[in-house]
C-alpha positions in Angstrom: 0.1 0.0 -0.1 1.2 3.7 -0.8 1.1 4.1 3.0 3.2 1.4 3.6 6.2 2.9 1.6 9.4 4.5 3.0 9.3 7.9 3.5 11.2 9.9 1.2 11.7 14.0 1.8 13.1 16.8 -0.3 13.0 20.4 -0.4 14.1 23.4 -3.2 17.7 24.9 -2.8 17.7 28.6 -3.2 19.3 28.0 -6.7 16.3 26.1 -7.6 13.4 28.6 -6.2 15.5 31.7 -8.1 15.4 29.4 -11.1 11.7 29.2 -11.2 11.1 32.8 -10.5 12.9 34.2 -13.2 11.8 31.2 -16.3 8.3 30.0 -14.9 9.5 26.4 -15.1 12.0 24.1 -12.9 13.1 20.1 -13.3 13.6 18.1 -10.2 15.4 14.6 -10.4 14.3 13.4 -8.1 10.9 14.1 -6.2 9.9 10.6 -5.5 11.3 7.1 -5.0 11.4 4.4 -7.7 9.1 2.2 -5.4 6.4 4.6 -5.0 6.2 4.8 -8.6 6.2 1.4 -9.3 3.4 1.6 -6.5 1.4 4.6 -9.0 1.5 2.8 -11.8 -1.4 0.2 -11.0 -3.6 3.0 -9.5 -3.0 4.6 -12.8 -4.3 2.1 -14.7 -7.4 1.5 -12.8 -8.3 5.8 -13.3 -8.6 4.2 -17.0 -10.4 1.7 -16.2 -13.6 2.6 -17.4 -11.9 3.5 -20.5 -10.6 0.4 -21.3 -13.9 -1.9 -20.8 -15.3 0.6 -23.1 -17.9 2.1 -20.5 -16.9 5.7 -21.1 -15.7 7.4 -24.5 -18.0 6.2 -26.8 -20.9 7.5 -25.6 -23.0 10.8 -26.9 -21.6 13.8 -25.8 -18.0 12.5 -24.7 -15.7 14.2 -25.3 -12.3 12.4 -26.8 -10.6 13.8 -24.0 -12.0 10.9 -21.9 -9.7 8.6 -23.9 -6.2 10.2 -22.2 -7.0 12.1 -19.1 -8.5 11.0 -15.8 -9.7 14.0 -13.6 -9.3 14.2 -9.7 -8.7 10.0 -9.2 -7.7 11.2 -5.6 -11.6 11.5 -5.3 -11.2 8.1 -6.2 -8.1 7.2 -4.6 -7.7 8.8 -1.7 -4.3 7.4 -0.6 -3.0 9.7 -3.5 -2.9 12.4 -0.5 -0.2 10.5 1.5 2.6 9.9 -1.1 6.0 11.2 -1.2 5.2 13.1 -4.1 2.0 15.0 -3.0 3.5 16.5 0.1 7.2 17.0 -1.5 5.7 18.8 -4.1 3.4 21.0 -2.0 6.7 21.8 -0.1 8.3 23.0 -3.1 5.1 24.5 -4.8 5.0 26.8 -1.0 8.6 28.1 -1.6 8.1 28.6 -5.8 5.6 31.0 -4.9 6.4 32.6 -1.9 3.4 31.5 0.1 2.5 29.3 3.6 2.4 25.5 2.9 -0.9 25.5 4.8 -2.5 27.8 2.5 -2.1 25.3 -0.5 -4.8 22.7 -2.1 -4.1 20.9 -4.7 -6.1 18.8 -7.3 -5.0 16.2 -10.2 -5.6 14.5 -12.7 -3.4 11.8 -14.7 -3.0 12.0 -18.6 -2.2 8.8 -20.7 -0.2 8.9 -24.6 -0.9 5.7 -25.8 1.3 3.6 -28.3 0.7 4.7 -31.7 -2.2 6.3 -30.9 -0.8 9.6 -29.6 -1.1 13.6 -29.9 0.8 16.5 -29.3 -0.4 18.9 -26.7 -0.4 22.8 -27.9 1.7 24.8 -26.6 -0.5 26.9 -23.8 -0.9 28.4 -20.3 -2.7 26.4 -17.8 -4.9 29.6 -16.4 -6.2 29.7 -20.1 -8.5 26.5 -19.2 -9.6 28.5 -15.9 -12.4 30.3 -15.0 -12.1 34.2 -15.9 -14.4 35.0 -13.4 -11.9 33.9 -10.0 -8.9 35.5 -9.7 -5.9 32.9 -9.0 -3.4 34.4 -7.1 -0.6 31.8 -7.0 -0.8 28.6 -8.6 1.1 25.9 -10.2 1.6 22.2 -11.9 3.7 19.5 -10.7 4.3 17.2 -13.7 5.4 13.6 -12.5 5.9 10.9 -15.4 5.7 7.2 -13.6 8.6 6.3 -15.6 11.7 7.9 -17.3 11.0 10.3 -20.0 12.1 11.7 -23.5 11.2 14.2 -25.9 10.1 11.3 -28.1 8.1 10.0 -25.3 6.5 13.5 -24.4 8.4 15.2 -21.8 7.2 18.9 -20.8 9.1 21.5 -23.0 8.6 25.4 -21.4 9.3 28.7 -22.8 11.6 30.6 -20.5 10.5 33.7 -18.9 6.8 33.7 -20.5 5.1 33.3 -17.4 5.4 37.2 -17.1 3.2 37.9 -20.6 -0.4 38.0 -19.0 -2.8 35.3 -20.5 -2.3 34.8 -23.9 -5.4 34.8 -26.6 -6.0 30.8 -27.5 -7.8 28.9 -29.9 -9.5 25.1 -30.0 -6.1 23.1 -32.1 -8.8 21.0 -33.8 -11.6 23.6 -33.7 -13.6 21.0 -31.5 -15.3 23.9 -28.6 -16.4 20.3 -27.0 -13.0 18.7 -27.1 -11.5 22.2 -25.7 -7.9 21.5 -26.5 -6.1 24.7 -26.5 -3.1 26.6 -28.5 -2.0 29.5 -27.4 -1.7 32.1 -30.6 1.6 33.6 -31.7 4.4 31.4 -29.6 7.5 32.2 -30.7 9.2 28.8 -30.2 12.5 30.0 -30.7 13.9 29.3 -27.0 11.9 26.2 -25.9 13.5 24.4 -23.5 12.7 20.5 -23.4 13.0 19.0 -20.0 13.6 14.9 -20.4 13.1 13.6 -17.0 14.6 10.2 -15.2 12.4 8.0 -13.3 11.2 9.6 -10.0 11.5 13.2 -11.3 9.3 16.1 -12.0 8.7 19.8 -13.5 7.2 22.8 -11.7 5.0 25.0 -14.1 3.8 28.7 -12.9 0.0 28.7 -13.8 0.8 31.3 -17.2 4.2 29.5 -18.6 3.8 28.4 -22.1 4.2 24.8 -22.4 3.7 21.5 -24.7 4.5 17.6 -25.1 5.2 16.2 -28.7 2.9 13.3 -29.6 4.4 10.1 -28.0 6.5 8.0 -30.6 8.1 5.1 -28.7 6.5 2.1 -28.2 5.7 2.7 -24.3 3.0 3.9 -23.1 3.5 7.6 -21.4 2.4 7.9 -17.9 2.0 11.2 -16.3 0.4 12.5 -12.9 0.2 16.0 -12.9 -0.9 18.3 -9.5 -2.3 21.4 -9.6 -1.9 23.3 -5.9 -3.0 26.6 -5.7 -4.2 29.4 -3.1 -8.0 29.7 -2.8 -9.4 31.4 -6.1 -11.8 34.4 -5.3 -13.9 36.6 -7.3 -12.5 38.8 -9.1 -13.4 42.5 -8.2 -14.3 44.6 -11.6 -14.2 43.8 -15.4 -14.0 39.6 -16.1 -11.2 39.1 -18.9 -12.6 38.3 -22.0 -12.0 34.7 -23.3 -14.2 33.7 -26.0 -12.8 30.4 -25.5 -14.0 29.4 -22.6 -17.3 31.5 -23.9 -17.5 28.8 -26.9 -16.5 25.7 -24.9 -19.8 26.6 -22.0 -21.7 27.0 -24.9 -21.1 23.7 -26.6 -21.2 22.0 -23.3 -24.3 23.6 -21.9 -22.9 24.8 -18.6 -22.3 28.2 -16.8 -19.5 29.6 -14.9 -18.1 25.9 -12.3 -19.4 27.3 -8.9 -17.0 24.4 -7.2 -13.2 23.4 -6.8 -11.1 20.2 -5.8 -8.9 20.5 -2.8 -7.2 18.3 -1.6 -9.8 15.6 -1.8 -12.9 17.3 -1.2 -15.5 19.0 -3.3 -16.1 22.4 -1.7 -17.6 26.1 -3.0 -15.7 28.7 -5.0 -16.6 32.2 -4.6 -19.1 32.1 -7.9 
């Protein structure tokens, strides 16, 4: 069981904190143990079992995303909240964001890039997906592959310093507002940095840093387990930013602003 694994603790160095603040991302070679990675793989696979047995993904109205993304696995597998990864990633997040650790909450998802049936993740900013009626004071993503990961498998790539640009205009990469796969417009990729990782390594990225992954062209499934850590978002005072892609997605799926969020395995109301 996850709870019975060897405890492993690590803290960011001052140099890592400075690098993140300058560039908006950070690669860490060891955030958890190989033992824990091996224990996470069956949980990851179980999170996709409904897709694999055909009960999700082929129904009318299902987004294609359900085939490669499992949202909030900690609701089904609460032991994920007790992992070395969750604990160490939260510690890193607090230092990198310059906030008190107890003030942060997290939610996660799992992303699968199959062998021979993969796609790229276009250049985008995470905040472009979120509710524009809310202000997100501080947030970052911690991205853990469940194996060593290469560029060819789909490691994370970043554009240094792009977290200072504000939220850029985005479009639907495949012109499908239900699918809601976003691509930032007019991105200069000439300074992009790829971050291959050893097993047990992870990356961190600011909510506004531009990032991207290649299709998986290897003979191994790429399993990635990201956690988003954030201070509690609050309702904006003043005008709401115009984000037509958010409006188009809401119209396509028939919903308004989301008034709930997931925080450390709990469903809570936000301020909308």
